[in-house]
N, C-alpha and C positions, 0 to 999 in steps of 0.2 A: 536776580541782577547782581547779588553779592559775589557769586563766583566770577562773573565777568570782570568786575572791578578788581577783585583779588588777583586774578590771573594776569591782568594788565600790569598791575604793580609788580607782581612777582617776576614777570618777564624782564622788566627793567632792572630789578634787583639782580637777576641772573647775569645780565650784561655787565654789571659792576663787579660781581663775583669773579668774572673772567679775568680781572686785573690781578687777582691773587697769584702768588707764585705757585701754589699747588692747585691741581685740578681735582683732588680727592673730594672736595666739598661740593662739587657741582652736581653730581648724580644724586646724592642724598637730598640736596636742597631741592632739586627739580621734583623728585618723588614726594617730598614733604609738601611742596606747594600744591601739587595736584591733589593730594589727600585732603589738605585744608579746604580747597575749593569744592571737593566732593562732599565733605561734611557740611560746608556752608550752604550748599544747594538744598539740603533737606530741611533747613530752617524755615523754608517757605512751603513745606509739604501741606497738602489739603487747604491751600490758600490760592487765591487768584489775584494777581496784581498786574497793573499796567505801569510801565516806566518810560522815561525819556519822552515825555509828551505823548503818551499812549502809543508809542511805536514798538514797544517790546512787551510781550505777554509771558508771565510766568505762571504755569499751572502744573498739575501733576504729570500730564503727558509730556510737557516740555522738560520737567525734572527727570523723568525716566529716560528720555532720549539723551539728555545731558549726562546722566549717570553712565550710560553705555559709552558715550564719547570719552568721559574722564577715566573709566575703567580701562578702555582700550589704550588711551594715551599712557596711563600708568604702566601698563604691561609693556608697551613698546619702549618707553624710556628705560624701564627696568632691564631690558635686554641690550642696552646700548653701552655696556661697559667697555667695549673695544675702542670707543671714541677717546677714552682717557688714556689709552696706550698709544694711539696714533699721534705722532708729533705734528703731522700735517693737518689734523682735524682741529676744529674750533668748537669744542663742546659747549661752551658758554653761549655762543651765538646759536648753535643748533637747538639747544634746550629752550632758549628764549623765543626763537621763532616758533618752535612747537607750542609753547604756551600761548603765543599770540594767535596761532592758527586755531587753537581750541576756542579762544574768544570769538573768532569768526564763525566757527561751527555753532556755538551756542547762540549767537545772533540769528543764524539761519534757522535754528530750531524753534526759537520763541518769538519770531517777528510777528508784528501786527500791522506793519506798514511796509510797503514794497521798497521804500528807501532803506529801511533797516535790513531787508533781505539782500539788497544790492551791496551794502557796506559789508555785511557778513561774508557774502560770496567773494568779494574782492580781497578781504583780509585773509581768508582761507586759501584762495587761489594763489595770490602773490607769495604767500609762505611756501606753498607747495612748489611753485616754480623755482624758488631759491633752493629748497632742499633737494629737489630732483637733480639739480646741477651742482650739488655741493662737492661731488668727487671730481675735482678739477683735472686730475691726472687721467681720468677715464673718458675717452672720446664718446663712448656710448652714453655716459651720463650728460655730457654737454649737448649731444644731439637730442637726447630725450627732453632736456630742459627747454631747448629752443622749440622743438615740436609742440611740447605742452603749452608753452607760452603763446605761440602763434595761434594754434587752434583754440586755446582757451580764450584768447582775446576776441576772436571772431564770435565764439559762443556767447561771451559776455555782451558783445555788441548787439546780438539778436535779442538777448534778454532785456537789455536796456531800452531798445527800440520798442519792444513789446510793452514794457512798463509805460513808455511815453504814450502809446496808443490807448492803453487802459485809462490813463489819466485824461486823454482827450475825450474818451467816451463817458467817463464817470465824473471827472472833475476832482478826484481824490485818489490818493495812493493807499488808503486804509482798506483792509480786507473786508471789514463789516460794511463799509460804504459801498464797495463793489457789489456785495451780496444784496444790499438794499436796493441798489439801482436795478439789478436783474429782476428782483421780485416785483418792483414797481412797474417794470416794463412788461409784466405778464408773460415772461418767457420769450420776449422778442426784443432783445437788446440790439444795439447798433452793430453794424459790421465791424467797426473799429474794435469793439470789445472782443469779438471772436478772433480777429487777427492778432490783437494784443495777447490774448491767452495762448494762442498757438506759438508765438514767438517766445514768450516766457517759458513755456514748456520745453521748447527746443533748447534754450539755454540751460535749463535745469537738467534735462535728460542727458546733455553732454557731460555734466558734472558727475552723474552716477553711472556713466559708461553704458547707456542703453543704445542698442542698435536703432537706426543706422548712424549714430553719432559716437561710435565706439572705436573708430580706427586708430585713435591716438593711444588707446589703453595698452596694447601688448608692447609696443616699443618703449613707452614711458615706464611701464612697470618693470621691463627688463633692464632698461638703462639706469634707472634710479638706484641708489644704494638700497640694499635689501630691507634695511630697517625702515627707511622712509617709504618704501613700497608697502610694507605692512601697515604703516600709519595711513597712507593714502587709500588703501583698499578697505579700511575699516572706518576710520573717523570721517573721512570725506564722504563715503557712501552713506553712513548713518545720518549725517547732517543733511545730505542731499535729499534723502527720502523723507526725513522729518519735515523739511521745507516744502516738498511736493504735497505731503499729506495736509499740511496746514493750508496751503494755497487751494487745493481742490476741495477739501472738506468745508472750509469756511466761505470762500468767495464763490466758487463755481459749482457747488452742489446742486443749485437750482437748475443748471443746464447740463446735468449729468448725461442726458441723452445725446448731447453733442460730442463731448470729449471722450466718453468711455470707449466708443468705437475706435477712435484714433489710438488711444492708449492700449486697447486690446491688440490692435494690429502691431503696435511697437513691441508689446509684450511677446507675441508670437515670434516676431523677427529676432528679438534679443535672445530668446531661449534657443532658437535654431542656430543663430550665429555663434553664441557662446559655447554651446555643448558640442556641436559638430566640429567646430574648428579646434577645440581643445583636444580632440581625439588624435589629431595628427602632430601634436607637439612632442618634441624630444627633450625640450628644456622644462624642468620642473617649474621654474619661475615664470616662464611664458605660459605654461599650462595654467598656473594660478591666475594669470592675467585674464585668460579666457574664462576661467572659473568665476572670476569676479563679474564678468559680463553676464554669465549665465545666472548667477545669483541676483543680479539686478533684474533679470527677467522674472524670477520667482517673486521678488519684492514688488514688481510692477503688478503682479496679480492682485496683491492686497490693495493697491491703489485703484485698479480697474473695478474691483468688487467693493467699492467704498461703502463702509458701514461701521458700526460699533465693534463688530467682531474683527474686522480687518485692522483696526487700530491696535488692538492687543496683539494680533498676529504679527504686525510689522515690528512692534517693539520686541517681542520674543525672538523673532527670526533675526533681527539685527544683533541681538546679544549672542545668539547661538553662532551666527556666522562670524562675528568678531572674535569670539573665543577660539574657534577652530582655525581661523585664518592666521591669527597672531601666533598660535602654537606651531602651525606649519612653517611659517617664516622663521620662527625662532630656531626650529631644528635645521632648516636650510642654512641659516647663518653659521651654525656649528659645523655642519657637514661640508659645506662649500669651502670653508676656511681650511679644512684638512686636505681637501682634494683640489689641486690646482692644475689647469691646463694652459700652457704657454704663459705662466705667471698670473693667470686669472682664476678666480674661484670657479670650480666646476659646479654648474647648476643643472646638469643633465640628470636623468633618471638613474643612470649608471652609478652616480656618486653614492646612491643609497644601497647599492648591492651589498648584502650580507650585514647590514647595520645591526640587526638584532643579535648577532653572535657576541659582539664585544660591547654593545651599548643597548641592552634590552629596555632600559627605561626610555631612552630617546626614541627607539623604534615603537614602543607602546604609545607614547604621546603622539607621534606622528600618525600612527594607525588610527587612534581614536579621532583625531582631527579629520582625517580623510573619511572615516566612516560617518562623522557628523556632517561634513560637507555633502556627502553622497545621500544623506537622509536615511541612514540605516537605523532600525529601531534600537531603543535603549541609549540613544544619543539625543542631545538637544536639537540637532538638525532635523531629526525625524519629526518631532512635534512641531517645529517651526513650519515645515512644509505641510504637515497635516492641518494646522490652523489656517494657513493660507489657502489650501485646497478646499477646506470647509467653507471659507468665506466665498470662494468662487462658486461652489455648489449652491449656496443660499442665494446668489445672484442669478442663478440659472446659466452660468458660463461653463457649460459642460465641455464645449469643444476646446477651450483653453485648458481645462483640467486634464483632458485626454492627452493633449500635446505636452503638458508639463510632466505627466507621469512617464510618457515615452522618453522625454529628454532626461528625466531623472535616471532612467535605465541606462541611457548613454553615459551619463555622468559616473555611474558605478564603474564602467569600464576604465575610464582614464584615472579615477581616484585609486582604483585597485591596482593599477600598474605600480604605484609606489609601494603598496603593501606587499605585492609579490616580489618586488626588487629587494625589500628589506628582509623578508622571511624565507624566500625560496630561491634566491640567486646567490651564487658564490661571489665574494668580493674581498677586497683587501682592507676593508675599513678597520682601522686600529681603534684603541680605546680613546674616546674623546673626553677630555677633562672639561667639566662644567662647573662654573662657580656656584656656590651654595644658593645664593639668592636667585640666580638665573634658573637653577633647577627648581627652586620653590615656585617661581612664577609659572613654569611649565606644568608642574604637578597641580597647582591650584586651578589653572585653566582646564586641565584635563578632568579633574575631579568635578568641577562645576558643570562641565559638558555632560558628564555621566549622571550627576545628580539631577540636572534639569531633564535629562532623557528618561530617568526612572520616575521622578516625581515632578512633572511639569506644573502641577497645581500650586507648588510653592510660589512660583513667580506670578501666576494668575491671581492668587490671593492678594499680592501686593497691589496689583492694579485694581 
């Protein structure tokens, strides 16, 4: 709970710091606030507490997911130095909204009551609507924000209606009360409960870009400022899957036979939609949007194969995916700024042509992130997929495993297009100057990706 309180206060402090004549203090302050919240979270390690009228649960699993969210947020904020140079940008407001969105994400991770889940979803969603449309001079950003807002509002409506039905069936919003009701009904709960569960799932699956609720993702990811796209594709997705894990493992584990079939079908559809559509993209940023959809499919495997092993697999995969995705968007920010088409940053594959010749470090960082997202051995992404696939095998979900392996092979194709462009195509990419701290973040993320790929047991020992 302490990180939630701290980040709420720090967000307000950042707003007041925006009145200062200099912007130089904003970025260090935002990074410091995130680090303080990260350290405060571990004060409750190996403890289990309920807060806010037993509506928020803090345990080791919640702390691990929150740590991934805070690490991802720290990396994204660390790559935001351009905001301080843009006279039209409002970095104090951006950083404050980012901190508030982390508060919403942490509420989603540790909720014990559906009302707390709804509040967390709304805090996170409203923050993302604002940040998506923050580039007022870009029509694509305005369009993306409107589309995200309208579709997100409908999804939230479904989720809220589902919560109302669950309350009508159980008489409580508490997860443990829902579980007790199902157990006392001897596996035959009322129809209201089944309908409520489905509607809540629809609302949450929209948030994590699972098919067929993914249509907003490519346009929103492409239209939003790249930095906020990186935040959206990592922090929002991690919080969403943590919330789904909490909901399914605590409340609905007793009716696993009902919802796993639905979730397995959505998993298969998400894997197919994400991977096959990504093949045809010419924009790197749009490809990463469909990549995000495909990785939602892999994470859904862990939910469909619900068990103790799937919990650790979901945490590990979320970390591996976040590290690789933020590294990729970090390189895109640098490359797209150097290459412009009609006054707009060039986000196509061709912008990376010949990157390795004058910028070997940037090319290496992007190559490692692509290899990790593709699930190539000696990267964290490989072990993330291996752990999820192992959980599926333990549940006897062989057909999903076969589909996932085939889609992973498809993923290798579109991820390697970037590697081929950097190392085997001729290009006019000049020397890109990178700020030392920016460079440090990219190197740290790459090193951690390789370390977790070589010695994955280091992370498992923590859990």
